[in-house]
N, C-alpha and C positions, 0 to 999 in steps of 0.2 A: 266944567262940562255940564250941559243940561240934558235932561231926558226929553228927546224929541218925539219918540215914536215907540209904541208898544205893539204895533201891528204884527211884527215878525213873530212874536212869541205867544201872546195871549190866546189867539185862536188855536194854536197848536196844543197848548196845555188843555184847553177845554175839549178839544177833539179827543185827545188821549183818554181823558177821564170819562167823557160821556159815552165812549165806545165800549165801555166795559161789558154791557149786556150782549154785544153782538160780535166782538172781535175774537173771543175765545171760541174754539171749535168744539164746544160742548153745550149741553142743554142749559139755558140761562136759569131754569128753575131748579137745577140740580143743587143739592146741598153740598157745599165744599167740605171735604174731609181729607185725612191723610191718604185715603184710598185713591183719591183722584187729584190730589194737589199737583202731581206731575203735569197734568194737562194745562196748568196755569204758569208753569215755569218756562224759562228760556233754555231750551235744550239744544240750540244751534248757535252758540255764542261765538261766531266767527271773530278771531282776533283776540279774544279774551285771554289774558295771561295767567297761567297757573305755574307756580314753582312748587314741586313736590319732592320732599326729602324722605328717603327711607332710613329709619333709625333701626339698625339691625344688630341684634344680640348674636354674636358669633362664638359663644362658649361651646364647650364640647358636646352638649346635648342638642345642638341645632343643625346637625348634618342634613337631615331630611328637608328642613325648611330652606336651607341654602340651595339644595338641589332643585326643589320645586320652584324656587324664585327665578331660576334661570329662564324658564319658559313663561311663568306667570307674568313677569314684567313686560314681556312682548305683547301679550293679550291686553294687559292693563293699558299700555301706551297706545295701542290701536284704537281702543274705545275713546280715549281722550282726544286723539288726533281726528277721529271720525266726527267728533262734535265741533270741529273747527277751532279747537283751543290751541293757542300758542303756548306750548308747555316746555318746561325745563325740568330735568331730573337731577337729583343729588343723592349722595350716600354718606351716612355716618355709621361707622362700625364701632361696636364697643364690646369690651369684656369686663375687666375690673381693674382696680388699682393693684399693682403688684406688691402689696404689703403683706409678705408672708407671715411676719411676726404677729400681726393682728388677724391672721387667718382670713384675709380678704381674697385677692386673686393669686395667681401663680406667677413665678418670676418673669415670664415672657408676656404677661398680659399687658394691656393698655386700657386706660379708662375711656378713651374715645379715639377715633381716627377719622378725620375729615378727608374724604377722598378728593383728589384732584385739586388740593389746596382751596376747596370751597367753590371752585368754578363749576357751575352746573352745565349740563349737556342736554341738547335736544336730540341726540343720537341714541336710539335704542340699542344699537350695536355697542356703543361705548359704555352705556349703562350695563349691558350684558357682560362686557369684559370685566367691569368692576365686580359684579356679582360672582363671576366665575373665579375671581382671584381670592374670594373669601375662603377661609379655612376654619372649621369648627374645632376649637381647642381651648383649654384653660377654663377659668371661671372659678374653680375651687368650690366655694360655698354657694348657697342658693341666691342671696341678694347680689345684684351686680350694679355697675356704675351708670345706670340709666340716667339719673339726674344730671350727672356731669355731661353725658353725651347730649342730652337735650339742651343744656345751657350753652354748650359750644355749637350745637346746631343752630341755635338762634343767633349767636354772636359771630360765628366763623364761616357759615355758609353764605355765599354771595347772592342773597335774595335780590330780585329786581325790585326797585322802589315802587313800581306800579302794578306788581303782580298780586294775585290772591295766593296765600301761602298755606301749604298743607304739609303735615308730617305724618308718617305712617310708621308706628312702632311695631316691630315683630320680635317677640321675646317669650320665653317660657319661664321667666323669673320675675322677681319684683325688685324695685330699687332699694338701696340701703336706707334704713330708717334715718330720720333726721339727725339724731345724735350719735350715730354709729362712728367708731374710729375709722371704719373703712370709707366713710363719706368725707374724703380728704379735702374737698373744696368747700365743704360746709353748706352745700345746697340743701334745701328743704322742699318737700312736696308742694307746699302752699306757695313758696317763692317761685318755683319753676313754673307752676300753673299760672301765676301772675305774670311771669315773663312771657310765657306763650300767649296769654291774652293780650298783653300790651304790644307784642310784636305782630299780632294778628295771625297767629298760626293755629289753624284748626287741626286737631291731633286725633287721628284714628288709631286705635290700639287693637292689635292682634296679640293677645297675651293671656296670662293666667287670671282666673276670677278672684282678684284681690282688690280691696278697697282703693289702694293706691293707684292701680292700673285703671279701675273704673273711673276714678276722679280725673285722671289725666285726660280721658276721653270726654266724659260728660261735661266737665267744667270748662272745656275749651271749644265745645260745639262739635266734637267728633263722635264717632260710633265705636262701640266696643264689640269685639268678636273673640270668643273663647278659643284659645289655641288647642284646647283639648278636643274640640270638635274636629279639628284637622287630624289629630293623632288617633282618634277613634274611628276615622273614616266617614264621619257624618257629613263633613264638608271638606273641600280641598282649599289650599291656599289660593289657587287660581280663581275659584268661585268667589272667595271673599274679596280678592282684589278687584274682580269684575264688579262686585257690589259697590265697593268704594269708588271705582271709576265712574259708575253711574251717578253716585251722589255728587261727584265733582262736575260731571258733564252738564247736569241740569242746575240752573241757578236762578237768582233774581238779583236786582240791584238795590243797594241801600243809598238813599238820599238823606243825609244827615245835616242838620243845621244846629250849631251851637252859638249861643249868645250869652253875654255876661255883662250885667249892669247892677250897680249898687249891691255887690256881693251876692247877687242871685244868678245862678247858672240855669239857663233854659235850654232844653234839648228837644228837638223836634225831628222825627224820622219818618220817612215813608218808604214803602217797598214796592218795586216795580218788577213785574214778571214778564211773560211773553208779550211782545209788541209794545213794551214799555207801559203796560197798563197796570194800575194799582192791584197788588196782590191781595186776594181776599183774606180776611182774618179768620183763624180757626180758634175758637175758645179752648184754652188749655193746651194748645199745640203750637201757638205762635208766641214766642217769648223774646223779648228784647232787653238786654242789660248793657250798661256802660260801666266800665272800670276806669277810674281816674286815679293817677298816682303822680305825686310831685317827683321830679327827676332826681332829687337828692335822696329819695327812698324813705323819707320820714313819715309821709302821709299817703294813705290810699282810701278810697271810698268806692262803693258799688251802688249803682242806681238802677232800679227797675222801671221800664217805661210802660205807660198805661195807654191802651188803645182808645182813640176817639174817632168814632165813625161819623163821617160827614158826607152825605149823599152816598155815592158808590165808592168812596175812598176812605181808607183807614189811615190816620196819622197817629203816631205813637209819641207821647209827650212826657216830660218830667221837668219839674223845677225844684231847685234845692239851694240851700244856703251854702255857698262855696267859699266863705270867708277864710276857712282854714287853708285854702290854697293861695290866698292873697300874699304875694311876695314879689317885689319888683325885680329880684335877682334870680328867680327860679321859674322854670317852665313846668307845665303839667301835661302828662301824656294821657290820652283818652283812647280807649278801645271799645268799639260797639260790636257786640256779638248778637246775631239774630239767628234763632232756631225756629224753623217752620217744619214740623214733623221731623224727618231725619235729615233735612237739608239745612245746612248752616252756612252763613256768610259773615265775614267780619271786616271792619274797616278801622283804621287808626288815624289819630290826629294829635298834634301837639299845640297847646295854647299857652299864651302868657296871661295868667290871671293876676292882675294887680293894677295899681294905678298907672295910667299912661301919663308921663310927664314930658311935655313938649320940649324937644331939644336934649332930653336925657334918655328917654326910651328910644332905642334905635328905630330908624325908619325901616319899613319892611323891604326885603329884597325883591327883585323883579321875579314874579312867578314864572315857572317853566311850563309853557302851554303844551298839553297833549290833546291832539285832535283825532277822533275816530269817526270815519264815515263808512256806513254800511248801507248801500243802496241810497235811499233818501233819508235815512236816519243819521243824524250827526250828534256827537257828544264831545263836549269840551270839558277837560278836567285839568287840575293842577295841584301840586303839593301845598299843604298848609304852611304858611309862614307863621311861626310862633308869636311874632310881635304884631301881626295884622289884627286890626279891629274890625275889618270888613273888606269885602272884595266887590269890584264892579266889573261887569262884562260890557265891553264896548264893541259895537259892530257898525260897519259902514259899507256902502257899495264898493266893489272892486275897481281899481284903476291902477295901471302901472305903465310908466312912472306915476307915483301917487300925486293926484291933482285935486282941484276943487270939487270934483264929483264925489270924492271920498271925504274931504275935509268939511264940506258944507252939509253933510248928511250923517254925521256921527251920532249914534244913539247909545244910551247907557242904561243898564239894568243893575240896580243895587242888589247884591246877593247875600248880604250879611256875611256869615262865616261859611256859607256853602262853597264847596270846592269842586262841584260837578254840576253840569246842566246839559240836558239832551233834549232833542226834539226831532220830529219828522218835518222836513222842509220840502218845498215845491221843487220840481225839476227845473234846472236852469238857474238856481240860486247861486250867485257869485258874491262872496262877501270877504271882507277882512274881519278878523276876530282878534280882540286883545283883552287881556285881563290885567287889572291894576289893583294892588293891595294898598291899604291905607291905615294910618293911625294918627294920633295927635301930632306926630312929628312930620307928617307929610305923606305923599303918595310914592309908590314905587315908580321907577322911571320906565319909559318906553322909548328906547333909542332905535331910530330907523335910518336907513339910507333911502332917501326918497326916490332915487333913480333905480336902484336894484330891488327896492321893496322888500328888504330883508335886514337882518341884523339884530333883532330883538327876540329873546327867548319867550317873551310874553305875547308875541304877535304871530298870527298865522293866517293862511288863506283857506277858505272853505268853498268848495265847488261841488255842487250836486248835479250829476249828469242828467 
């Protein structure tokens, strides 16, 4: 396949970048800070997916919070819905391990309870019925089984693969210390934080002012709220959840590119806010970090990205010696966490870092294409294939049945390891879009029925009205 034409994309990219000084509805001379960053964010993200799990301590001291939650969750959901977000809600309840001899919980306690077998709901009424069924009881001593509840929230809740993920802890206690006999599953604070990071779960905490609870929020990109403010009457649970809903409702997009050659890992990331325009950098308040862990759990590294300002766009970069991850039989998980003032976004990816041996390393699977069209803006995304060494976006004029109009005008854009691309397109645009993954063993297939113009998960139609 040969690259025939860049005309579709290059002007679009330039337009988005050069419009920075005029597209935002604020004074172009205004200094950007946390006080006005919301003006630059996308607060009307129609169709954006958010999966939000409440991790609720239901020990005997939590009666008032359970009662308050019954109405607070309704207001919380309304704010999310008004932003146009496609949301799902879930619930994990926890008390403690019923180990009476070790003075952990009480006989009828449970370390965690995943509601509805992990099947999330977009019904506020159903979520409300789950909250109404909660009973404050048990717990015995002060530390509870929060770490177990979080580990099973990550593993057992049915998160959507394409959603942003949020957990909201509500508790008046701390988790069991790492080596406590009550910590029966052997979870540690650092390991659970690492699991949350790798799963891309931003964790907000409404809890006690303890280092373990602060770390759960701050190290996953979440916010911390002191539950004692509720109990003293300074703030209500409803007010705090409205604040969290506001943080969820306004967002920005992460465009990340990973490349690996000669044991050197290169990471390049840009942030797009309202109207898909580059998000301004705020010194000391914009932070990007990447956590990398080999899937066998033996090696993990953290990388901090450095801003590089080019014209009106900031690109965040990092290069590192990644030879410790080089293993032909192991995959490496990456999680990018971005924090801009109080607004956090995370993305995840899995890569195969090691020598690609033709005929030995598996050929990549066919990517599953996701296509989002919002007015004249179109975004194409797909899940990372761990064995892919690169992706290509193919596009061609629409014809069905597929004929020479399409075949003679196929264009290709090499994207490296980028798994998302978006642009504003002209009205009347009618295209076929396909994505192909490649490595030394070959390219992923694109299987089509030429008459029905369908059949391949990596292939789709793009129509701009």
